[in-house]
C-alpha positions as CSV (number, residue, x, y, z in Angstrom):
1,M,37.5,21.6,-14.7
2,L,39.5,20.6,-11.6
3,S,39.5,24.2,-10.4
4,R,35.7,24.4,-10.7
5,E,35.4,21.1,-8.8
6,R,37.7,22.4,-6.0
7,E,35.6,25.6,-5.9
8,A,32.4,23.7,-5.6
9,S,33.9,21.5,-2.9
10,K,35.1,24.6,-1.0
11,F,31.6,26.1,-1.3
12,D,30.0,23.0,0.2
13,D,32.6,22.8,3.0
14,D,31.9,26.5,3.9
15,L,28.2,25.8,3.8
16,L,28.5,22.9,6.2
17,A,30.9,24.7,8.5
18,R,28.5,27.6,8.8
19,D,25.4,25.4,9.2
20,S,23.8,27.8,6.7
21,W,22.1,25.4,4.3
22,T,18.6,26.3,5.7
23,N,19.0,30.0,4.7
24,R,16.2,30.8,2.3
25,A,18.5,32.3,-0.3
26,T,20.8,29.3,-0.1
27,L,17.9,26.8,-0.7
28,M,16.8,28.9,-3.7
29,A,20.3,28.8,-5.1
30,L,20.7,25.0,-4.5
31,W,17.5,24.4,-6.5
32,N,19.3,25.8,-9.5
33,E,22.5,23.7,-8.9
34,P,21.2,20.1,-9.0
35,V,24.6,18.4,-8.7
36,R,25.4,20.3,-5.5
37,L,21.9,19.7,-4.2
38,F,22.2,16.0,-5.0
39,R,25.5,15.8,-3.2
40,L,24.4,17.6,-0.1
41,A,21.2,15.6,0.2
42,N,23.0,12.3,0.0
43,L,25.6,13.4,2.5
44,F,22.8,14.2,5.0
45,R,20.9,11.1,4.2
46,E,24.0,8.9,4.8
47,E,24.8,10.7,8.0
48,L,21.3,10.1,9.5
49,C,20.1,6.9,7.8
50,G,23.1,5.1,6.2
51,D,22.0,2.9,3.3
52,E,18.8,1.6,4.8
53,V,15.5,2.3,3.1
54,S,12.4,1.5,5.1
55,F,8.7,0.6,4.4
56,V,5.7,-0.3,6.6
57,I,3.1,-2.9,6.1
58,N,-0.2,-1.0,6.5
59,R,-3.6,-0.5,5.1
60,N,-5.6,2.6,4.2
61,V,-9.2,2.8,5.3
62,N,-10.9,5.7,3.7
63,F,-14.2,5.4,5.6
64,T,-16.2,8.0,3.6
65,N,-15.9,10.1,0.5
66,R,-18.8,12.4,1.5
67,C,-17.4,15.8,2.1
68,V,-18.6,19.4,2.7
69,G,-15.2,20.7,1.6
70,S,-14.3,22.7,-1.5
71,C,-10.6,21.7,-2.2
72,R,-9.9,22.4,-5.9
73,F,-7.3,19.6,-6.0
74,C,-9.7,16.8,-4.8
75,A,-11.2,14.2,-7.1
76,F,-12.3,12.0,-4.1
77,R,-15.0,14.2,-2.6
78,R,-18.7,13.4,-3.3
79,S,-21.8,15.0,-1.9
80,N,-23.7,11.7,-1.9
81,G,-21.0,9.0,-1.6
82,Y,-20.3,6.0,0.5
83,F,-19.9,5.6,4.3
84,L,-18.4,2.4,5.5
85,T,-20.3,0.4,8.2
86,E,-18.4,-0.9,11.2
87,E,-18.5,-4.4,9.7
88,E,-17.0,-3.1,6.4
89,I,-14.2,-1.4,8.3
90,L,-13.5,-4.5,10.4
91,D,-13.4,-6.6,7.2
92,R,-10.7,-4.4,5.9
93,V,-8.7,-4.5,9.1
94,E,-9.1,-8.3,9.2
95,A,-7.6,-8.5,5.7
96,A,-4.7,-6.3,6.8
97,E,-4.1,-8.5,9.8
98,R,-3.8,-11.5,7.5
99,F,-1.3,-9.5,5.5
100,S,0.8,-9.0,8.6
101,A,0.1,-5.3,8.7
102,T,1.2,-3.3,11.8
103,E,-0.7,-0.1,11.0
104,I,-4.2,1.0,9.9
105,C,-4.3,4.5,8.4
106,I,-7.8,5.9,8.8
107,Q,-8.9,9.1,7.0
108,G,-12.1,10.2,5.2
109,G,-14.0,13.1,3.8
110,L,-15.7,15.7,6.1
111,A,-19.1,14.1,6.0
112,P,-22.0,16.4,7.1
113,G,-22.7,16.3,10.8
114,L,-19.7,14.2,12.0
115,V,-18.8,14.8,15.6
116,L,-16.1,13.6,18.0
117,E,-18.1,10.5,19.1
118,D,-18.3,9.3,15.5
119,Y,-14.6,9.4,15.0
120,C,-14.0,7.8,18.4
121,R,-16.4,5.0,17.7
122,I,-14.4,4.0,14.6
123,L,-11.2,3.8,16.6
124,E,-12.8,1.9,19.5
125,T,-14.3,-0.6,17.1
126,V,-11.0,-1.4,15.5
127,K,-9.0,-1.4,18.8
128,E,-11.5,-3.6,20.6
129,N,-11.1,-6.3,17.9
130,Y,-7.5,-5.7,16.9
131,P,-5.8,-4.4,20.1
132,R,-2.2,-4.7,18.7
133,M,-2.9,-2.7,15.5
134,H,-1.4,0.8,15.5
135,L,-4.1,3.3,14.6
136,H,-2.7,6.2,12.5
137,A,-5.7,8.3,12.0
138,Y,-7.4,11.7,11.3
139,S,-5.7,14.7,9.7
140,P,-5.5,18.1,11.4
141,M,-8.5,19.1,9.2
142,E,-10.6,16.2,10.5
143,V,-9.6,17.1,14.1
144,F,-10.5,20.7,13.5
145,Y,-13.8,19.7,11.9
146,M,-14.9,17.3,14.7
147,S,-13.9,19.9,17.3
148,E,-16.0,22.7,15.6
149,N,-19.0,20.4,15.2
150,S,-18.7,19.2,18.8
151,G,-18.2,22.6,20.4
152,I,-14.9,21.7,22.0
153,T,-11.2,22.5,21.5
154,P,-8.8,20.4,19.4
155,A,-6.9,19.5,22.6
156,D,-10.1,18.0,24.1
157,S,-10.7,16.1,20.8
158,I,-7.2,14.7,20.7
159,R,-7.4,13.5,24.4
160,E,-10.6,11.6,23.6
161,L,-9.2,10.1,20.4
162,V,-6.2,8.9,22.4
163,R,-8.5,7.3,24.9
164,A,-10.3,5.6,22.0
165,G,-7.1,4.1,20.7
166,L,-5.4,6.7,18.5
167,G,-1.6,6.0,18.2
168,S,-0.5,8.8,15.8
169,M,-1.8,11.3,13.3
170,P,-1.1,11.9,9.6
171,G,0.1,15.4,9.0
172,T,-2.0,15.8,5.9
173,A,-4.3,18.8,5.1
174,A,-1.1,20.8,5.0
175,E,-1.0,21.1,1.2
176,I,1.1,24.3,1.0
177,L,1.4,26.2,4.4
178,V,1.1,29.6,2.8
179,D,-2.3,31.2,3.2
180,R,-2.2,33.0,-0.1
181,V,-2.0,29.7,-1.8
182,R,-4.5,28.0,0.5
183,T,-7.1,30.6,-0.4
184,E,-6.7,29.5,-4.1
185,I,-6.6,25.7,-3.7
186,C,-8.6,24.9,-0.5
187,P,-10.5,28.1,0.6
188,S,-12.7,26.3,3.2
189,K,-9.8,24.4,4.9
190,L,-8.1,25.4,8.1
191,T,-5.5,28.2,7.9
192,T,-1.8,27.8,8.3
193,A,-2.0,29.0,11.9
194,E,-4.9,26.6,12.6
195,W,-3.0,23.7,11.1
196,R,0.0,24.5,13.2
197,D,-2.1,24.8,16.3
198,V,-3.6,21.3,15.8
199,I,-0.3,19.7,15.0
200,T,1.6,21.3,17.9
201,T,-1.3,20.5,20.3
202,A,-1.0,16.8,19.2
203,H,2.7,16.9,19.8
204,R,2.3,18.5,23.2
205,L,-0.2,15.8,24.2
206,G,2.3,13.1,23.2
207,V,0.8,12.2,19.8
208,P,3.4,12.0,17.1
209,T,2.5,13.0,13.5
210,T,3.8,12.9,10.0
211,S,4.3,16.0,8.0
212,T,3.5,16.5,4.3
213,M,3.5,18.8,1.3
214,L,1.3,18.8,-1.7
215,Y,3.3,20.4,-4.5
216,G,3.3,21.0,-8.2
217,H,0.1,23.0,-8.6
218,L,-0.2,26.8,-8.2
219,E,2.6,27.3,-5.7
220,S,6.0,28.8,-6.3
221,L,9.4,27.5,-5.3
222,A,9.5,30.2,-2.6
223,D,6.2,28.9,-1.3
224,R,7.6,25.4,-1.0
225,I,10.6,26.7,0.9
226,S,8.4,28.7,3.3
227,H,6.5,25.5,3.9
228,L,9.7,23.5,4.6
229,L,11.1,26.1,6.9
230,L,7.8,26.3,8.9
231,L,7.9,22.5,9.4
232,R,11.5,22.9,10.5
233,E,10.5,25.5,13.0
234,I,7.7,23.3,14.4
235,Q,10.1,20.3,14.7
236,A,12.6,22.4,16.5
237,E,9.9,23.4,19.0
238,T,8.1,20.0,19.5
239,G,10.2,17.2,18.0
240,G,6.8,15.5,17.2
241,F,7.2,14.8,13.4
242,T,8.2,11.2,12.6
243,E,8.7,11.9,8.9
244,F,8.2,14.2,6.0
245,V,6.2,13.0,3.0
246,L,6.3,14.6,-0.4
247,L,3.0,14.4,-2.3
248,P,3.2,15.4,-6.0
249,F,-0.1,16.9,-7.2
250,M,-2.2,14.6,-9.4
251,P,-4.1,16.6,-12.0
252,G,-6.9,14.2,-13.0
253,N,-10.6,14.7,-12.5
254,N,-10.3,17.9,-10.4
255,P,-10.8,21.6,-11.0
256,L,-7.2,22.5,-10.3
257,G,-5.7,20.1,-12.8
258,P,-6.0,22.3,-16.0
259,W,-4.3,25.2,-14.2
260,S,-1.4,23.3,-12.6
261,S,2.1,23.1,-13.9
262,M,3.1,19.4,-13.9
263,M,6.6,18.7,-12.7
264,G,9.1,16.5,-14.7
265,H,11.2,13.7,-13.2
266,L,14.2,15.9,-12.5
267,E,12.1,18.5,-10.6
268,N,10.5,15.7,-8.5
269,L,13.9,14.3,-7.6
270,K,15.2,17.8,-6.8
271,M,12.2,18.4,-4.5
272,H,13.0,15.3,-2.4
273,A,16.6,16.4,-2.2
274,L,15.6,20.0,-1.2
275,A,13.4,18.6,1.6
276,R,16.3,16.5,2.9
277,V,18.6,19.5,3.0
278,A,16.0,22.0,4.4
279,L,14.9,19.7,7.2
280,H,18.3,18.3,8.2
281,P,18.9,17.1,10.9
282,L,15.6,17.7,12.6
283,I,13.4,15.4,10.5
284,A,15.5,12.3,9.8
285,N,13.0,10.4,7.6
286,I,12.1,11.7,4.1
287,Q,9.5,9.6,2.3
288,A,8.7,9.3,-1.4
289,S,5.1,8.4,-2.5
290,W,5.3,5.4,-4.8
291,V,1.6,5.7,-5.6
292,K,1.9,9.3,-6.9
293,L,5.4,9.1,-8.4
294,G,5.2,5.5,-9.7
295,R,7.5,2.8,-8.4
296,D,10.5,3.3,-10.6
297,L,10.8,7.1,-9.9
298,A,10.1,6.6,-6.2
299,G,12.9,4.1,-6.2
300,R,15.3,6.6,-7.8
301,T,14.6,9.1,-5.1
302,V,16.8,7.1,-2.7
303,F,19.7,8.7,-4.7
304,W,18.3,12.1,-3.9
305,G,18.0,12.0,-0.1
306,T,15.0,9.8,0.7
307,N,15.2,6.9,3.1
308,D,11.6,5.7,3.2
309,L,9.1,4.5,0.5
310,G,5.9,4.5,2.6
311,G,3.5,1.7,3.0
312,T,1.9,-1.3,1.3
313,L,-1.5,0.6,1.5
314,M,-3.7,-2.3,0.2
315,E,-6.3,0.2,-0.7
316,E,-5.8,3.7,-2.2
317,N,-8.7,5.8,-3.3
318,I,-7.7,9.4,-3.1
319,S,-4.7,9.4,-5.5
320,R,-6.4,6.9,-7.8
321,T,-9.4,9.1,-8.4
322,A,-7.1,11.9,-9.3
323,G,-5.3,9.8,-12.0
324,A,-2.7,7.7,-10.3
325,V,-2.1,4.6,-12.4
326,E,-0.2,2.4,-9.8
327,A,-1.8,-0.7,-8.4
328,E,-3.5,-0.2,-5.0
329,C,-1.1,-2.5,-3.2
330,M,2.7,-3.0,-3.1
331,T,3.8,-6.2,-1.3
332,P,6.7,-6.4,1.1
333,D,8.6,-8.5,-1.4
334,Q,8.1,-5.9,-4.1
335,F,9.4,-3.2,-1.7
336,R,12.5,-5.3,-0.9
337,D,13.1,-5.9,-4.6
338,L,12.7,-2.2,-5.5
339,I,15.0,-1.1,-2.7
340,E,17.7,-3.7,-3.5
341,R,17.6,-2.9,-7.2
342,N,18.5,0.7,-6.3
343,G,21.5,-0.5,-4.2
344,R,20.0,0.1,-0.7
345,V,19.2,-2.2,2.2
346,P,15.5,-2.8,2.8
347,V,14.1,-2.6,6.4
348,Q,10.5,-3.2,7.5
349,R,9.5,-0.6,10.1
350,T,6.7,0.3,12.4
351,T,4.7,3.5,12.1
352,L,7.0,5.2,14.6
353,Y,10.2,3.8,12.8
354,G,10.9,0.9,15.1
355,R,12.5,-2.0,13.3
356,V,10.3,-5.1,12.6
357,V,12.4,-8.3,12.7
């Protein structure tokens, strides 16, 4: 037994000495050796983040569920759904302000006919009334859609959004950044190259973004690793990602659900660890989704390389319509309790990972 432990330790030392943990074959091998993967993920987490685990007080505003898209994993889309008025949006922001939120996350469906001016008007309305609120808004797909409808480039759209009050962008609509998979799960969405172009354009224009992965449906482990290595490549080029967020697929009420392969607890934990290892040290913050995983399992991910548990949300429509059973809001005290119960130090942060004191 001792000799096997020494052999494993020597393997890890050699891996670190060669900086070769991002080799595709090594990542595939680590997936099949969870103890070694766990150990390496925690080593990297401690190196970059120590024992602190962060959260942000924020609110989601999903301003419409009308959508012309055809994503097979979506249970949120409606052809004749709602569209929030400016007053309804401001009511939600006011509630967030009373809750001491520092961020409003604004995303919606691709409602027919939306153009750049419509998206800017939402930002301007919120910013005029709540100038200190950070506006984290509009996925690369939304930017691509508004640009196509307005006959302008994504770069022009992003410049105008910034003038309207945009602070950062969610790196959603990534799903799996492998076109063979995208053709199966979201055929009308932007391609991998188009997603990369919008993201790198945002970074070049000084707009930071998150990065994400929707996993646990039709993709393979090799596809997930390709996705991670592409994000690593982009971060090495731009440095614009603030975090990486893992989004387990929710199979309820959508066409993809019956065909997906649901992941067990261990596989979800391993996926968070694999992300930490693959993206080290370029993306320091690895986030678990408490809405999708459930609070208890999200809390356990801090032993598998994560250092962030996301936001209070206050409203969550997209995961809930696909079968998530968590409440729509998690309070700051509940975050602190969950983090402390898992032996870590809770820290309230801003969108861009500044510390709130």
